[in-house]
C-alpha positions as CSV (number, residue, x, y, z in Angstrom):
1,M,-8.9,-46.6,-86.9
2,G,-8.3,-50.3,-87.1
3,V,-8.4,-53.0,-84.5
4,P,-7.7,-51.6,-80.6
5,C,-4.1,-51.7,-79.7
6,E,-3.0,-54.2,-77.4
7,G,-0.4,-53.2,-74.2
8,P,-0.1,-49.9,-72.6
9,S,-2.7,-47.0,-73.8
10,D,-1.5,-44.4,-76.1
11,F,-1.3,-42.0,-73.2
12,E,0.4,-44.2,-70.9
13,L,3.2,-44.6,-73.3
14,I,3.8,-40.9,-73.4
15,R,3.5,-40.9,-70.0
16,Q,6.6,-43.2,-69.7
17,M,8.5,-41.1,-72.4
18,A,7.7,-38.1,-70.4
19,E,9.6,-40.0,-67.4
20,Q,13.0,-40.2,-69.5
21,T,15.0,-38.5,-66.8
22,V,13.9,-40.8,-64.3
23,D,13.9,-44.1,-66.3
24,S,15.6,-43.8,-69.6
25,A,15.1,-47.4,-70.4
26,G,11.6,-47.5,-69.9
27,A,11.0,-44.4,-71.9
28,R,12.9,-45.5,-74.6
29,S,11.0,-48.8,-74.6
30,A,7.7,-46.7,-74.6
31,W,8.8,-44.6,-77.4
32,A,9.6,-47.8,-79.5
33,Q,5.8,-49.0,-78.9
34,F,4.8,-45.7,-79.8
35,Y,6.6,-45.4,-82.8
36,V,5.5,-48.9,-84.3
37,R,2.0,-48.0,-83.3
38,H,1.8,-44.7,-85.0
39,K,4.6,-44.7,-87.8
40,R,2.4,-45.9,-90.7
41,P,-0.3,-43.5,-90.4
42,L,1.7,-40.5,-90.1
43,R,3.7,-41.9,-93.0
44,L,0.5,-41.7,-95.1
45,V,-0.4,-38.3,-93.8
46,C,3.1,-36.8,-94.7
47,K,3.4,-38.5,-97.9
48,R,0.3,-37.0,-99.0
49,H,1.0,-33.8,-97.9
50,Y,4.8,-33.2,-98.4
51,R,6.1,-35.4,-100.9
52,Y,6.0,-33.0,-103.5
53,L,8.2,-30.7,-101.3
54,L,10.6,-33.4,-99.4
55,G,10.5,-36.6,-101.8
56,E,10.0,-40.2,-100.9
57,D,13.2,-40.2,-99.0
58,G,12.6,-36.8,-97.3
59,V,9.2,-38.1,-96.2
60,E,10.9,-40.8,-93.9
61,D,13.2,-38.6,-92.5
62,L,10.5,-36.3,-91.7
63,V,8.4,-38.9,-89.9
64,D,11.7,-40.0,-88.0
65,E,12.4,-36.4,-86.9
66,T,8.8,-36.1,-85.9
67,F,8.7,-39.0,-83.6
68,M,12.3,-37.8,-81.9
69,R,10.7,-34.4,-81.3
70,A,7.7,-36.2,-79.7
71,F,9.9,-38.1,-77.3
72,D,11.6,-34.8,-76.6
73,R,8.6,-33.0,-75.9
74,S,6.4,-35.7,-74.4
75,A,6.2,-33.9,-71.0
76,S,4.3,-31.2,-72.9
77,F,1.4,-33.5,-73.7
78,D,-1.6,-33.9,-71.5
79,H,-1.2,-37.6,-71.1
80,Q,-3.4,-37.4,-67.9
81,E,-6.6,-36.5,-69.6
82,V,-9.4,-39.2,-69.3
83,C,-10.6,-40.5,-72.7
84,A,-11.4,-43.8,-74.5
85,P,-8.4,-45.4,-76.4
86,P,-10.0,-44.6,-79.6
87,I,-10.1,-40.7,-78.6
88,Q,-6.5,-41.1,-77.5
89,E,-5.3,-42.2,-80.7
90,L,-7.0,-39.4,-82.6
91,K,-5.4,-37.2,-80.3
92,C,-2.0,-38.6,-80.4
93,R,-1.9,-38.6,-84.1
94,G,-3.2,-35.2,-84.4
95,W,-0.3,-34.2,-82.1
96,L,2.0,-36.1,-84.3
97,T,0.6,-34.0,-87.3
98,R,1.1,-30.8,-85.9
99,I,4.7,-31.7,-84.7
100,A,5.4,-32.8,-88.7
101,E,4.0,-29.6,-89.8
102,N,5.7,-27.2,-87.7
103,L,9.0,-29.2,-88.7
104,V,8.2,-28.5,-92.5
105,R,7.6,-24.7,-91.8
106,D,10.6,-24.4,-89.9
107,R,12.6,-25.4,-92.9
108,F,11.3,-22.7,-94.9
109,R,11.0,-20.1,-92.3
110,G,12.7,-16.6,-93.6
111,Q,12.9,-17.7,-97.3
112,R,12.1,-15.7,-100.2
113,E,8.3,-16.0,-101.3
114,V,6.2,-15.8,-104.3
115,D,2.6,-14.8,-104.8
116,L,0.1,-18.2,-104.2
117,V,-2.7,-16.9,-106.2
118,L,-3.3,-14.4,-109.1
119,V,-6.4,-12.7,-107.6
120,E,-8.0,-13.1,-104.0
121,V,-10.3,-15.9,-103.7
122,D,-12.0,-18.1,-101.0
123,D,-9.8,-20.8,-99.8
124,L,-10.7,-24.2,-98.6
125,E,-11.5,-23.2,-95.2
126,K,-13.9,-20.4,-96.4
127,L,-15.5,-22.7,-99.0
128,A,-16.2,-25.3,-96.3
129,G,-18.4,-22.7,-94.8
130,T,-19.8,-21.1,-97.6
131,Q,-23.6,-21.0,-98.6
132,G,-23.6,-19.6,-102.2
133,D,-26.5,-17.4,-102.6
134,C,-28.2,-19.0,-99.3
135,S,-29.1,-16.4,-96.9
136,S,-28.1,-17.3,-93.1
137,Q,-31.8,-18.8,-92.6
138,C,-30.9,-21.8,-94.6
139,E,-27.6,-22.4,-93.0
140,V,-26.1,-26.1,-93.6
141,P,-24.3,-27.5,-90.5
142,E,-20.5,-27.4,-90.9
143,N,-20.0,-31.2,-90.8
144,K,-22.3,-31.3,-93.9
145,R,-20.6,-29.0,-95.8
146,L,-17.1,-30.5,-94.9
147,E,-18.8,-33.9,-96.3
148,L,-19.4,-32.3,-99.4
149,L,-16.0,-30.6,-99.6
150,K,-14.5,-33.9,-98.8
151,A,-16.8,-35.6,-101.8
152,G,-16.2,-32.8,-104.3
153,F,-12.1,-32.9,-103.5
154,A,-12.1,-36.7,-104.1
155,L,-13.5,-36.1,-107.6
156,L,-10.6,-33.7,-108.6
157,A,-7.6,-34.7,-110.5
158,E,-4.6,-35.8,-108.8
159,N,-2.5,-33.1,-109.7
160,E,-5.6,-30.6,-108.7
161,K,-5.4,-32.5,-105.1
162,T,-1.6,-32.1,-105.0
163,I,-1.8,-28.4,-105.8
164,L,-4.6,-27.6,-103.6
165,L,-3.2,-29.6,-100.5
166,A,0.3,-27.9,-101.0
167,T,-1.0,-24.3,-101.6
168,V,-3.5,-24.3,-98.6
169,F,-0.7,-25.6,-96.2
170,W,1.1,-22.2,-96.7
171,Q,-2.0,-19.8,-96.3
172,Q,-2.1,-17.8,-93.2
173,Q,-5.4,-16.9,-91.7
174,G,-6.0,-13.1,-92.0
175,R,-3.0,-12.5,-94.7
176,K,-4.5,-10.3,-97.6
177,H,-2.3,-11.5,-100.1
178,Q,-1.1,-15.2,-99.7
179,R,2.4,-16.5,-100.6
180,M,4.3,-19.2,-100.5
181,P,8.2,-20.0,-100.2
182,H,9.7,-19.7,-103.3
183,L,11.7,-23.2,-102.9
184,A,8.2,-24.7,-102.3
185,M,6.8,-23.8,-105.5
186,E,9.7,-24.8,-107.4
187,H,9.1,-28.1,-105.9
188,L,5.6,-28.3,-106.8
189,S,6.3,-27.1,-110.3
190,K,8.8,-29.8,-110.6
191,D,6.2,-32.6,-109.2
192,V,3.0,-31.7,-111.3
193,G,5.1,-30.6,-114.3
194,K,3.5,-27.5,-114.5
195,S,4.8,-23.6,-114.6
196,P,3.9,-21.6,-111.3
197,V,1.5,-19.5,-113.3
198,T,-0.4,-22.8,-114.7
199,I,-0.2,-23.8,-110.9
200,R,-2.0,-20.8,-109.7
201,Q,-4.5,-21.1,-112.7
202,M,-5.2,-24.9,-112.0
203,R,-5.7,-23.8,-108.1
204,L,-8.4,-21.3,-109.2
205,R,-10.2,-23.9,-111.5
206,A,-9.9,-26.7,-108.9
207,L,-11.2,-23.9,-106.0
208,D,-14.3,-23.3,-108.6
209,K,-15.0,-27.1,-109.4
210,L,-15.3,-27.5,-105.4
211,K,-17.5,-24.5,-104.9
212,K,-19.9,-25.5,-107.7
213,Y,-20.0,-29.2,-106.4
214,V,-20.6,-28.1,-102.6
215,N,-23.3,-25.3,-103.7
216,E,-25.1,-27.9,-106.2
217,N,-25.4,-30.5,-103.6
218,L,-26.3,-27.9,-100.5
219,P,-30.3,-28.5,-101.5
220,D,-30.0,-32.3,-101.2
221,E,-28.2,-31.9,-97.9
222,K,-31.0,-29.5,-96.6
223,A,-33.8,-31.7,-98.0
224,D,-32.6,-34.8,-95.7
């Protein structure tokens, strides 16, 4: 998270932003500080997840739109919660990330969809909790499984990472047949230089690689 930020805390800045009807100049000044403080990390997240969909310029637009939406909705944020500055930073960045995600989803809401997978398989969330053939008596803590999943993900090829991040974004919990917007698939296909059919196959192979990595390393984790 870097060095502690100087000046008002994140929650104090949001509190000032929320008082925009009382002190417009103060609210905008607080927003400017908040923007400078969090723009770079939010840009990195948006670039990682949405560059295939929006392009470089589109990512910049999304970041700016996210901060404008945060300003408009600052009163809905619980800035009175008592927590240390590092926790405030995490909560604010999580808030901004969710706003950006919702803005992206809104752009594709109601559009024609295409099948996301060829066959039903476990998604990343299920994989994070999988124990392979292990019984419930030899469970591995969730944080350990997530660490393994993260380590396995880092070993994938860049195209595989892009495909998994892109397709997981559109999955809906509890939906039997996962789908994603047709236009989003077109953007993904163009970005990785693969056909939709090949993308689906690469997704399955990448998930298999992750599952194999997690399961093969579970014994080591349990032995610690």
